[in-house]
N, CA, C and O atoms as CSV, one atom per row, in Angstrom:
chain,resi,resn,atom,element,x,y,z
A,1,MET,N,N,93.341,98.546,102.244
A,1,MET,CA,C,94.418,98.748,103.194
A,1,MET,C,C,94.611,97.484,104.011
A,1,MET,O,O,93.639,96.847,104.417
A,2,VAL,N,N,95.844,97.124,104.250
A,2,VAL,CA,C,96.165,95.927,105.021
A,2,VAL,C,C,96.162,96.284,106.497
A,2,VAL,O,O,96.763,97.277,106.908
A,3,ASP,N,N,95.482,95.469,107.291
A,3,ASP,CA,C,95.427,95.695,108.727
A,3,ASP,C,C,96.515,94.865,109.389
A,3,ASP,O,O,96.383,93.648,109.517
A,4,LEU,N,N,97.585,95.518,109.806
A,4,LEU,CA,C,98.714,94.834,110.423
A,4,LEU,C,C,98.843,95.262,111.870
A,4,LEU,O,O,98.525,96.402,112.210
A,5,PRO,N,N,99.310,94.357,112.737
A,5,PRO,CA,C,99.536,94.767,114.120
A,5,PRO,C,C,100.668,95.780,114.183
A,5,PRO,O,O,101.589,95.741,113.368
A,6,GLY,N,N,100.597,96.674,115.138
A,6,GLY,CA,C,101.626,97.712,115.248
A,6,GLY,C,C,101.420,98.759,114.192
A,6,GLY,O,O,100.317,98.906,113.667
A,7,LYS,N,N,102.467,99.493,113.870
A,7,LYS,CA,C,102.345,100.504,112.828
A,7,LYS,C,C,103.696,100.768,112.207
A,7,LYS,O,O,104.739,100.518,112.810
A,8,LEU,N,N,103.658,101.280,110.992
A,8,LEU,CA,C,104.864,101.713,110.306
A,8,LEU,C,C,104.925,103.217,110.406
A,8,LEU,O,O,103.924,103.894,110.169
A,9,GLU,N,N,106.070,103.751,110.747
A,9,GLU,CA,C,106.232,105.199,110.810
A,9,GLU,C,C,107.227,105.617,109.750
A,9,GLU,O,O,108.344,105.100,109.706
A,10,PHE,N,N,106.833,106.551,108.893
A,10,PHE,CA,C,107.703,107.033,107.838
A,10,PHE,C,C,108.179,108.449,108.103
A,10,PHE,O,O,109.007,108.965,107.352
A,11,THR,N,N,107.692,109.077,109.123
A,11,THR,CA,C,108.119,110.432,109.458
A,11,THR,C,C,108.626,110.420,110.893
A,11,THR,O,O,108.327,109.515,111.671
A,12,GLY,N,N,109.390,111.434,111.218
A,12,GLY,CA,C,109.868,111.547,112.586
A,12,GLY,C,C,108.681,111.719,113.513
A,12,GLY,O,O,107.769,112.491,113.216
A,13,GLY,N,N,108.681,111.028,114.604
A,13,GLY,CA,C,107.542,111.115,115.505
A,13,GLY,C,C,108.015,111.222,116.934
A,13,GLY,O,O,109.179,111.509,117.211
A,14,ALA,N,N,107.099,110.989,117.814
A,14,ALA,CA,C,107.389,111.099,119.237
A,14,ALA,C,C,107.751,109.738,119.808
A,14,ALA,O,O,107.321,109.404,120.912
A,15,GLY,N,N,108.537,108.939,119.076
A,15,GLY,CA,C,108.897,107.604,119.518
A,15,GLY,C,C,109.599,107.590,120.859
A,15,GLY,O,O,109.339,106.723,121.693
A,16,ALA,N,N,110.492,108.550,121.071
A,16,ALA,CA,C,111.242,108.594,122.334
A,16,ALA,C,C,110.308,108.807,123.510
A,16,ALA,O,O,110.602,108.363,124.620
A,17,ASP,N,N,109.192,109.476,123.287
A,17,ASP,CA,C,108.250,109.730,124.379
A,17,ASP,C,C,107.568,108.452,124.849
A,17,ASP,O,O,107.095,108.391,125.984
A,18,ARG,N,N,107.507,107.435,124.002
A,18,ARG,CA,C,106.812,106.196,124.353
A,18,ARG,C,C,107.788,105.098,124.776
A,18,ARG,O,O,107.340,104.018,125.163
A,19,ARG,N,N,109.061,105.319,124.719
A,19,ARG,CA,C,110.037,104.283,125.030
A,19,ARG,C,C,110.060,103.983,126.517
A,19,ARG,O,O,109.890,104.869,127.354
A,20,GLN,N,N,110.276,102.697,126.827
A,20,GLN,CA,C,110.334,102.275,128.222
A,20,GLN,C,C,111.745,102.308,128.781
A,20,GLN,O,O,111.935,102.240,129.995
A,21,ALA,N,N,112.746,102.412,127.896
A,21,ALA,CA,C,114.138,102.461,128.346
A,21,ALA,C,C,114.888,103.482,127.500
A,21,ALA,O,O,114.541,103.717,126.343
A,22,ALA,N,N,115.899,104.075,128.073
A,22,ALA,CA,C,116.705,105.065,127.356
A,22,ALA,C,C,117.474,104.400,126.228
A,22,ALA,O,O,117.937,103.269,126.375
A,23,ARG,N,N,117.613,105.085,125.112
A,23,ARG,CA,C,118.359,104.564,123.971
A,23,ARG,C,C,119.775,105.122,123.987
A,23,ARG,O,O,119.984,106.310,124.235
A,24,ILE,N,N,120.737,104.257,123.721
A,24,ILE,CA,C,122.141,104.632,123.649
A,24,ILE,C,C,122.555,104.527,122.190
A,24,ILE,O,O,122.350,103.484,121.570
A,25,LEU,N,N,123.134,105.582,121.628
A,25,LEU,CA,C,123.582,105.545,120.241
A,25,LEU,C,C,124.834,104.687,120.136
A,25,LEU,O,O,125.887,105.044,120.666
A,26,ARG,N,N,124.717,103.550,119.449
A,26,ARG,CA,C,125.844,102.661,119.253
A,26,ARG,C,C,125.584,101.845,117.994
A,26,ARG,O,O,124.508,101.269,117.832
A,27,ALA,N,N,126.569,101.796,117.107
A,27,ALA,CA,C,126.440,101.016,115.874
A,27,ALA,C,C,126.955,99.608,116.120
A,27,ALA,O,O,128.108,99.422,116.510
A,28,VAL,N,N,126.112,98.625,115.895
A,28,VAL,CA,C,126.460,97.223,116.066
A,28,VAL,C,C,126.003,96.489,114.812
A,28,VAL,O,O,124.856,96.645,114.393
A,29,ASP,N,N,126.883,95.689,114.205
A,29,ASP,CA,C,126.486,94.890,113.047
A,29,ASP,C,C,125.579,93.759,113.510
A,29,ASP,O,O,125.909,93.027,114.443
A,30,LEU,N,N,124.444,93.624,112.856
A,30,LEU,CA,C,123.468,92.613,113.224
A,30,LEU,C,C,123.125,91.753,112.015
A,30,LEU,O,O,123.095,92.239,110.885
A,31,ASN,N,N,122.869,90.490,112.259
A,31,ASN,CA,C,122.315,89.605,111.243
A,31,ASN,C,C,120.892,89.292,111.666
A,31,ASN,O,O,120.592,89.270,112.860
A,32,PHE,N,N,120.005,89.047,110.698
A,32,PHE,CA,C,118.656,88.656,111.058
A,32,PHE,C,C,118.059,87.768,109.985
A,32,PHE,O,O,118.536,87.739,108.851
A,33,ARG,N,N,117.017,87.048,110.348
A,33,ARG,CA,C,116.233,86.287,109.381
A,33,ARG,C,C,114.776,86.450,109.766
A,33,ARG,O,O,114.457,86.644,110.939
A,34,VAL,N,N,113.908,86.372,108.803
A,34,VAL,CA,C,112.480,86.512,109.042
A,34,VAL,C,C,111.937,85.143,109.450
A,34,VAL,O,O,112.127,84.159,108.736
A,35,CYS,N,N,111.266,85.083,110.592
A,35,CYS,CA,C,110.685,83.834,111.077
A,35,CYS,C,C,109.221,83.714,110.696
A,35,CYS,O,O,108.737,82.620,110.403
A,36,ALA,N,N,108.519,84.830,110.700
A,36,ALA,CA,C,107.097,84.813,110.363
A,36,ALA,C,C,106.681,86.211,109.927
A,36,ALA,O,O,107.235,87.213,110.380
A,37,LEU,N,N,105.712,86.256,109.056
A,37,LEU,CA,C,105.159,87.523,108.604
A,37,LEU,C,C,103.652,87.502,108.821
A,37,LEU,O,O,103.002,86.505,108.506
A,38,PRO,N,N,103.082,88.586,109.357
A,38,PRO,CA,C,101.635,88.610,109.540
A,38,PRO,C,C,100.949,88.785,108.190
A,38,PRO,O,O,101.234,89.743,107.471
A,39,GLY,N,N,100.057,87.879,107.843
A,39,GLY,CA,C,99.327,87.991,106.584
A,39,GLY,C,C,100.270,88.186,105.420
A,39,GLY,O,O,100.190,89.197,104.722
A,40,GLU,N,N,101.169,87.229,105.196
A,40,GLU,CA,C,102.291,87.396,104.267
A,40,GLU,C,C,101.886,87.948,102.903
A,40,GLU,O,O,102.524,88.881,102.415
A,41,GLN,N,N,100.857,87.405,102.278
A,41,GLN,CA,C,100.466,87.895,100.954
A,41,GLN,C,C,99.978,89.336,101.009
A,41,GLN,O,O,100.286,90.131,100.122
A,42,ASP,N,N,99.216,89.678,102.053
A,42,ASP,CA,C,98.752,91.062,102.204
A,42,ASP,C,C,99.927,91.998,102.448
A,42,ASP,O,O,99.952,93.121,101.943
A,43,LEU,N,N,100.902,91.531,103.223
A,43,LEU,CA,C,102.075,92.347,103.506
A,43,LEU,C,C,102.884,92.589,102.240
A,43,LEU,O,O,103.307,93.716,101.979
A,44,ILE,N,N,103.102,91.542,101.454
A,44,ILE,CA,C,103.842,91.689,100.200
A,44,ILE,C,C,103.116,92.666,99.287
A,44,ILE,O,O,103.741,93.523,98.661
A,45,SER,N,N,101.813,92.536,99.214
A,45,SER,CA,C,101.015,93.432,98.375
A,45,SER,C,C,101.148,94.884,98.840
A,45,SER,O,O,101.288,95.792,98.021
A,46,ALA,N,N,101.105,95.098,100.151
A,46,ALA,CA,C,101.224,96.458,100.686
A,46,ALA,C,C,102.613,97.027,100.436
A,46,ALA,O,O,102.741,98.191,100.055
A,47,LEU,N,N,103.659,96.228,100.644
A,47,LEU,CA,C,105.025,96.712,100.440
A,47,LEU,C,C,105.303,96.993,98.975
A,47,LEU,O,O,106.040,97.927,98.656
A,48,ASP,N,N,104.723,96.196,98.073
A,48,ASP,CA,C,104.925,96.425,96.646
A,48,ASP,C,C,104.419,97.792,96.215
A,48,ASP,O,O,104.942,98.370,95.262
A,49,LYS,N,N,103.409,98.319,96.903
A,49,LYS,CA,C,102.895,99.654,96.573
A,49,LYS,C,C,103.903,100.743,96.946
A,49,LYS,O,O,103.809,101.869,96.457
A,50,LEU,N,N,104.862,100.411,97.807
A,50,LEU,CA,C,105.852,101.381,98.261
A,50,LEU,C,C,107.150,101.322,97.470
A,50,LEU,O,O,108.059,102.111,97.726
A,51,LEU,N,N,107.256,100.402,96.512
A,51,LEU,CA,C,108.497,100.241,95.775
A,51,LEU,C,C,108.713,101.401,94.823
A,51,LEU,O,O,107.836,101.750,94.033
A,52,VAL,N,N,109.873,101.981,94.911
A,52,VAL,CA,C,110.244,103.057,94.004
A,52,VAL,C,C,111.639,102.769,93.478
A,52,VAL,O,O,112.424,102.056,94.103
A,53,ALA,N,N,111.927,103.331,92.334
A,53,ALA,CA,C,113.240,103.158,91.726
A,53,ALA,C,C,113.551,104.402,90.916
A,53,ALA,O,O,112.667,105.207,90.622
A,54,GLN,N,N,114.799,104.547,90.566
A,54,GLN,CA,C,115.217,105.640,89.698
A,54,GLN,C,C,116.113,105.054,88.622
A,54,GLN,O,O,117.067,104.331,88.909
A,55,SER,N,N,115.788,105.378,87.377
A,55,SER,CA,C,116.586,104.813,86.294
A,55,SER,C,C,117.972,105.426,86.279
A,55,SER,O,O,118.157,106.604,86.585
A,56,HIS,N,N,118.933,104.608,85.919
A,56,HIS,CA,C,120.314,105.063,85.730
A,56,HIS,C,C,120.533,105.330,84.244
A,56,HIS,O,O,121.091,106.357,83.858
A,57,ASP,N,N,120.085,104.391,83.424
A,57,ASP,CA,C,120.078,104.595,81.980
A,57,ASP,C,C,118.912,103.801,81.395
A,57,ASP,O,O,118.368,102.904,82.039
A,58,LEU,N,N,118.544,104.146,80.174
A,58,LEU,CA,C,117.337,103.613,79.572
A,58,LEU,C,C,117.528,103.445,78.077
A,58,LEU,O,O,118.106,104.310,77.419
A,59,SER,N,N,117.042,102.327,77.536
A,59,SER,CA,C,117.067,102.106,76.091
A,59,SER,C,C,115.734,101.482,75.689
A,59,SER,O,O,114.891,101.209,76.544
A,60,GLU,N,N,115.544,101.259,74.407
A,60,GLU,CA,C,114.287,100.655,73.984
A,60,GLU,C,C,114.234,99.164,74.286
A,60,GLU,O,O,113.188,98.539,74.109
A,61,THR,N,N,115.346,98.583,74.739
A,61,THR,CA,C,115.340,97.160,75.080
A,61,THR,C,C,115.449,96.898,76.581
A,61,THR,O,O,115.175,95.784,77.029
A,62,GLY,N,N,115.843,97.903,77.365
A,62,GLY,CA,C,115.978,97.676,78.795
A,62,GLY,C,C,116.293,98.929,79.577
A,62,GLY,O,O,116.382,100.027,79.028
A,63,VAL,N,N,116.460,98.737,80.872
A,63,VAL,CA,C,116.732,99.844,81.783
A,63,VAL,C,C,117.667,99.352,82.888
A,63,VAL,O,O,117.594,98.201,83.318
A,64,CYS,N,N,118.538,100.239,83.331
A,64,CYS,CA,C,119.344,100.003,84.530
A,64,CYS,C,C,118.774,100.943,85.578
A,64,CYS,O,O,118.581,102.127,85.303
A,65,MET,N,N,118.501,100.438,86.771
A,65,MET,CA,C,117.878,101.293,87.784
A,65,MET,C,C,118.446,101.016,89.170
A,65,MET,O,O,119.007,99.955,89.443
A,66,TRP,N,N,118.276,102.012,90.029
A,66,TRP,CA,C,118.599,101.906,91.450
A,66,TRP,C,C,117.294,101.739,92.201
A,66,TRP,O,O,116.308,102.406,91.889
A,67,THR,N,N,117.277,100.857,93.187
A,67,THR,CA,C,116.085,100.660,93.998
A,67,THR,C,C,116.493,100.198,95.393
A,67,THR,O,O,117.667,99.920,95.641
A,68,THR,N,N,115.537,100.118,96.290
A,68,THR,CA,C,115.801,99.654,97.653
A,68,THR,C,C,115.478,98.180,97.814
A,68,THR,O,O,115.482,97.665,98.932
A,69,ARG,N,N,115.199,97.498,96.724
A,69,ARG,CA,C,114.831,96.081,96.755
A,69,ARG,C,C,115.891,95.255,96.032
A,69,ARG,O,O,116.436,95.692,95.018
A,70,VAL,N,N,116.179,94.086,96.540
A,70,VAL,CA,C,117.078,93.146,95.878
A,70,VAL,C,C,116.198,92.092,95.218
A,70,VAL,O,O,115.397,91.441,95.888
A,71,LEU,N,N,116.346,91.924,93.905
A,71,LEU,CA,C,115.547,90.946,93.175
A,71,LEU,C,C,116.455,89.908,92.526
A,71,LEU,O,O,117.549,90.228,92.061
A,72,VAL,N,N,116.000,88.692,92.500
A,72,VAL,CA,C,116.748,87.584,91.926
A,72,VAL,C,C,116.663,87.660,90.399
A,72,VAL,O,O,115.583,87.891,89.855
A,73,PRO,N,N,117.787,87.467,89.702
A,73,PRO,CA,C,117.723,87.417,88.240
A,73,PRO,C,C,116.686,86.397,87.767
A,73,PRO,O,O,116.490,85.349,88.381
A,74,ALA,N,N,116.036,86.738,86.665
A,74,ALA,CA,C,114.932,85.979,86.054
A,74,ALA,C,C,113.582,86.344,86.660
A,74,ALA,O,O,112.553,85.867,86.181
A,75,SER,N,N,113.557,87.190,87.716
A,75,SER,CA,C,112.285,87.691,88.237
A,75,SER,C,C,111.663,88.606,87.191
A,75,SER,O,O,112.379,89.275,86.446
A,76,THR,N,N,110.350,88.637,87.132
A,76,THR,CA,C,109.654,89.542,86.228
A,76,THR,C,C,108.954,90.604,87.065
A,76,THR,O,O,108.298,90.291,88.058
A,77,ILE,N,N,109.099,91.855,86.660
A,77,ILE,CA,C,108.456,92.953,87.371
A,77,ILE,C,C,107.682,93.811,86.366
A,77,ILE,O,O,107.853,93.683,85.154
A,78,GLU,N,N,106.844,94.669,86.891
A,78,GLU,CA,C,106.122,95.616,86.056
A,78,GLU,C,C,106.562,97.013,86.472
A,78,GLU,O,O,106.474,97.372,87.647
A,79,LEU,N,N,107.032,97.795,85.519
A,79,LEU,CA,C,107.488,99.155,85.766
A,79,LEU,C,C,106.413,100.131,85.313
A,79,LEU,O,O,105.741,99.900,84.308
A,80,GLU,N,N,106.253,101.210,86.045
A,80,GLU,CA,C,105.348,102.268,85.612
A,80,GLU,C,C,106.175,103.482,85.224
A,80,GLU,O,O,106.965,103.994,86.017
A,81,PHE,N,N,105.983,103.930,84.000
A,81,PHE,CA,C,106.685,105.095,83.476
A,81,PHE,C,C,105.744,106.287,83.456
A,81,PHE,O,O,104.543,106.119,83.244
A,82,PRO,N,N,106.270,107.494,83.674
A,82,PRO,CA,C,105.403,108.675,83.601
A,82,PRO,C,C,104.978,108.922,82.157
A,82,PRO,O,O,105.725,108.637,81.221
A,83,GLY,N,N,103.792,109.447,81.993
A,83,GLY,CA,C,103.329,109.804,80.657
A,83,GLY,C,C,104.040,111.057,80.165
A,83,GLY,O,O,104.545,111.845,80.965
A,84,THR,N,N,104.079,111.236,78.868
A,84,THR,CA,C,104.664,112.448,78.289
A,84,THR,C,C,103.583,113.193,77.530
A,84,THR,O,O,102.613,112.587,77.074
A,85,SER,N,N,103.738,114.482,77.393
A,85,SER,CA,C,102.826,115.326,76.611
A,85,SER,C,C,101.365,115.118,76.997
A,85,SER,O,O,100.505,114.990,76.125
A,86,GLY,N,N,101.082,115.084,78.284
A,86,GLY,CA,C,99.705,114.960,78.747
A,86,GLY,C,C,99.141,113.549,78.692
A,86,GLY,O,O,97.976,113.348,79.036
A,87,GLU,N,N,99.928,112.569,78.271
A,87,GLU,CA,C,99.461,111.187,78.244
A,87,GLU,C,C,99.529,110.599,79.654
A,87,GLU,O,O,100.350,111.030,80.464
A,88,PRO,N,N,98.682,109.626,79.949
A,88,PRO,CA,C,98.738,109.001,81.277
A,88,PRO,C,C,99.980,108.118,81.403
A,88,PRO,O,O,100.585,107.764,80.391
A,89,PRO,N,N,100.368,107.757,82.626
A,89,PRO,CA,C,101.488,106.839,82.826
A,89,PRO,C,C,101.197,105.513,82.124
A,89,PRO,O,O,100.042,105.190,81.847
A,90,PHE,N,N,102.253,104.750,81.840
A,90,PHE,CA,C,102.060,103.439,81.231
A,90,PHE,C,C,102.954,102.428,81.914
A,90,PHE,O,O,103.937,102.780,82.566
A,91,ARG,N,N,102.599,101.167,81.753
A,91,ARG,CA,C,103.331,100.086,82.405
A,91,ARG,C,C,103.961,99.166,81.370
A,91,ARG,O,O,103.412,98.939,80.291
A,92,ALA,N,N,105.133,98.641,81.731
A,92,ALA,CA,C,105.845,97.697,80.865
A,92,ALA,C,C,106.450,96.613,81.746
A,92,ALA,O,O,106.939,96.894,82.841
A,93,LYS,N,N,106.415,95.386,81.270
A,93,LYS,CA,C,107.023,94.267,82.006
A,93,LYS,C,C,108.495,94.166,81.639
A,93,LYS,O,O,108.899,94.456,80.513
A,94,ALA,N,N,109.289,93.744,82.630
A,94,ALA,CA,C,110.728,93.576,82.419
A,94,ALA,C,C,111.216,92.380,83.223
A,94,ALA,O,O,110.649,92.029,84.257
A,95,ARG,N,N,112.279,91.765,82.724
A,95,ARG,CA,C,112.915,90.634,83.390
A,95,ARG,C,C,114.233,91.103,83.988
A,95,ARG,O,O,115.012,91.785,83.321
A,96,VAL,N,N,114.489,90.742,85.243
A,96,VAL,CA,C,115.747,91.089,85.903
A,96,VAL,C,C,116.853,90.232,85.293
A,96,VAL,O,O,116.794,89.003,85.340
A,97,VAL,N,N,117.867,90.893,84.717
A,97,VAL,CA,C,119.006,90.191,84.116
A,97,VAL,C,C,120.126,90.053,85.140
A,97,VAL,O,O,120.749,88.996,85.244
A,98,TRP,N,N,120.383,91.117,85.895
A,98,TRP,CA,C,121.401,91.082,86.943
A,98,TRP,C,C,121.003,92.052,88.056
A,98,TRP,O,O,120.234,92.988,87.837
A,99,CYS,N,N,121.539,91.813,89.245
A,99,CYS,CA,C,121.246,92.673,90.404
A,99,CYS,C,C,122.490,92.741,91.278
A,99,CYS,O,O,123.051,91.709,91.648
A,100,GLN,N,N,122.922,93.960,91.609
A,100,GLN,CA,C,124.102,94.183,92.446
A,100,GLN,C,C,123.700,94.952,93.705
A,100,GLN,O,O,123.480,96.161,93.639
A,101,PRO,N,N,123.601,94.273,94.847
A,101,PRO,CA,C,123.281,94.976,96.093
A,101,PRO,C,C,124.454,95.845,96.547
A,101,PRO,O,O,125.614,95.477,96.361
A,102,HIS,N,N,124.149,96.996,97.142
A,102,HIS,CA,C,125.147,97.918,97.684
A,102,HIS,C,C,124.663,98.388,99.053
A,102,HIS,O,O,123.490,98.723,99.223
A,103,ALA,N,N,125.568,98.410,100.021
A,103,ALA,CA,C,125.253,98.997,101.317
A,103,ALA,C,C,125.812,100.414,101.305
A,103,ALA,O,O,126.996,100.623,101.040
A,104,GLU,N,N,124.964,101.368,101.590
A,104,GLU,CA,C,125.389,102.765,101.530
A,104,GLU,C,C,124.790,103.515,102.709
A,104,GLU,O,O,123.571,103.657,102.805
A,105,GLY,N,N,125.634,103.990,103.597
A,105,GLY,CA,C,125.160,104.743,104.749
A,105,GLY,C,C,124.225,103.952,105.643
A,105,GLY,O,O,123.327,104.523,106.263
A,106,GLY,N,N,124.424,102.653,105.714
A,106,GLY,CA,C,123.563,101.825,106.548
A,106,GLY,C,C,122.291,101.374,105.853
A,106,GLY,O,O,121.480,100.664,106.449
A,107,TYR,N,N,122.105,101.772,104.606
A,107,TYR,CA,C,120.906,101.391,103.856
A,107,TYR,C,C,121.295,100.496,102.695
A,107,TYR,O,O,122.359,100.660,102.099
A,108,LEU,N,N,120.429,99.554,102.380
A,108,LEU,CA,C,120.662,98.663,101.260
A,108,LEU,C,C,120.033,99.247,100.004
A,108,LEU,O,O,118.854,99.601,99.993
A,109,LYS,N,N,120.828,99.343,98.951
A,109,LYS,CA,C,120.345,99.758,97.644
A,109,LYS,C,C,120.778,98.697,96.651
A,109,LYS,O,O,121.736,97.962,96.894
A,110,SER,N,N,120.081,98.618,95.549
A,110,SER,CA,C,120.463,97.691,94.492
A,110,SER,C,C,120.501,98.414,93.173
A,110,SER,O,O,119.676,99.283,92.894
A,111,ARG,N,N,121.464,98.045,92.372
A,111,ARG,CA,C,121.503,98.488,90.981
A,111,ARG,C,C,121.192,97.241,90.177
A,111,ARG,O,O,121.825,96.201,90.360
A,112,MET,N,N,120.221,97.345,89.291
A,112,MET,CA,C,119.858,96.162,88.530
A,112,MET,C,C,119.595,96.479,87.079
A,112,MET,O,O,119.137,97.565,86.723
A,113,GLY,N,N,119.900,95.491,86.245
A,113,GLY,CA,C,119.663,95.598,84.822
A,113,GLY,C,C,118.439,94.787,84.444
A,113,GLY,O,O,118.309,93.624,84.825
A,114,LEU,N,N,117.538,95.411,83.687
A,114,LEU,CA,C,116.293,94.766,83.291
A,114,LEU,C,C,116.147,94.774,81.783
A,114,LEU,O,O,116.570,95.714,81.109
A,115,GLU,N,N,115.549,93.728,81.267
A,115,GLU,CA,C,115.270,93.610,79.840
A,115,GLU,C,C,113.747,93.634,79.673
A,115,GLU,O,O,113.040,92.853,80.308
A,116,PHE,N,N,113.250,94.523,78.823
A,116,PHE,CA,C,111.814,94.589,78.595
A,116,PHE,C,C,111.328,93.310,77.926
A,116,PHE,O,O,112.013,92.748,77.072
A,117,VAL,N,N,110.146,92.858,78.318
A,117,VAL,CA,C,109.533,91.678,77.708
A,117,VAL,C,C,108.121,92.035,77.249
A,117,VAL,O,O,107.436,92.845,77.873
A,118,ASP,N,N,107.708,91.427,76.167
A,118,ASP,CA,C,106.349,91.601,75.641
A,118,ASP,C,C,105.976,93.052,75.379
A,118,ASP,O,O,104.842,93.455,75.639
A,119,LEU,N,N,106.921,93.846,74.863
A,119,LEU,CA,C,106.619,95.252,74.543
A,119,LEU,C,C,105.801,95.305,73.246
A,119,LEU,O,O,106.228,94.802,72.207
A,120,THR,N,N,104.643,95.911,73.329
A,120,THR,CA,C,103.836,96.107,72.131
A,120,THR,C,C,104.414,97.281,71.347
A,120,THR,O,O,105.171,98.072,71.910
A,121,PRO,N,N,104.084,97.416,70.075
A,121,PRO,CA,C,104.559,98.580,69.312
A,121,PRO,C,C,104.139,99.908,69.957
A,121,PRO,O,O,104.890,100.882,69.917
A,122,GLU,N,N,102.942,99.946,70.548
A,122,GLU,CA,C,102.478,101.173,71.210
A,122,GLU,C,C,103.349,101.509,72.421
A,122,GLU,O,O,103.745,102.659,72.608
A,123,LEU,N,N,103.646,100.498,73.243
A,123,LEU,CA,C,104.496,100.733,74.415
A,123,LEU,C,C,105.911,101.129,73.995
A,123,LEU,O,O,106.522,102.002,74.611
A,124,ARG,N,N,106.429,100.490,72.950
A,124,ARG,CA,C,107.770,100.832,72.458
A,124,ARG,C,C,107.801,102.298,72.000
A,124,ARG,O,O,108.769,103.009,72.269
A,125,ALA,N,N,106.754,102.745,71.317
A,125,ALA,CA,C,106.684,104.135,70.851
A,125,ALA,C,C,106.641,105.105,72.037
A,125,ALA,O,O,107.288,106.152,72.009
A,126,ARG,N,N,105.885,104.758,73.069
A,126,ARG,CA,C,105.817,105.628,74.249
A,126,ARG,C,C,107.150,105.652,74.986
A,126,ARG,O,O,107.557,106.688,75.511
A,127,LEU,N,N,107.820,104.519,75.024
A,127,LEU,CA,C,109.137,104.435,75.657
A,127,LEU,C,C,110.149,105.288,74.894
A,127,LEU,O,O,110.964,105.983,75.502
A,128,LEU,N,N,110.097,105.236,73.587
A,128,LEU,CA,C,111.013,106.052,72.764
A,128,LEU,C,C,110.792,107.547,72.990
A,128,LEU,O,O,111.744,108.323,72.899
A,129,LYS,N,N,109.560,107.969,73.282
A,129,LYS,CA,C,109.297,109.377,73.598
A,129,LYS,C,C,110.030,109.783,74.886
A,129,LYS,O,O,110.571,110.884,74.980
A,130,ILE,N,N,110.039,108.899,75.853
A,130,ILE,CA,C,110.733,109.189,77.123
A,130,ILE,C,C,112.243,109.235,76.874
A,130,ILE,O,O,112.926,110.120,77.390
A,131,ILE,N,N,112.768,108.294,76.090
A,131,ILE,CA,C,114.195,108.238,75.822
A,131,ILE,C,C,114.665,109.499,75.083
A,131,ILE,O,O,115.722,110.054,75.381
A,132,SER,N,N,113.866,109.926,74.130
A,132,SER,CA,C,114.272,111.100,73.339
A,132,SER,C,C,114.095,112.406,74.116
A,132,SER,O,O,114.550,113.461,73.675
A,133,GLY,N,N,113.445,112.332,75.250
A,133,GLY,CA,C,113.314,113.487,76.124
A,133,GLY,C,C,112.372,114.499,75.620
A,133,GLY,O,O,112.168,115.528,76.265
């Protein structure tokens, strides 16, 4: 576990009880840039464990997926697929071919196309089981 100052909250909490000033609901467009990250490599490692995506379509050569991360084309990622018929999950590497960021309801989502790389015959067979449903 990464020890970071402060805390991340993923559920509704008693934040208002700890506030020093009243909050006013107002939507304002903001720009920002990151100046520093605490323990950058540890932070990246911790955030990578939280990455989730949902496939839009899938073939034996690639996948189109929605995610909350924007990735630069030519980036390589590792995807974890659920196992079928009692088999354990498996991982496959893919290269980002294109990425289209979308702002939706104040949240950033990306649709991206990936091409599988270095698929072994075993991984291809397991992928085909998922495709065939």
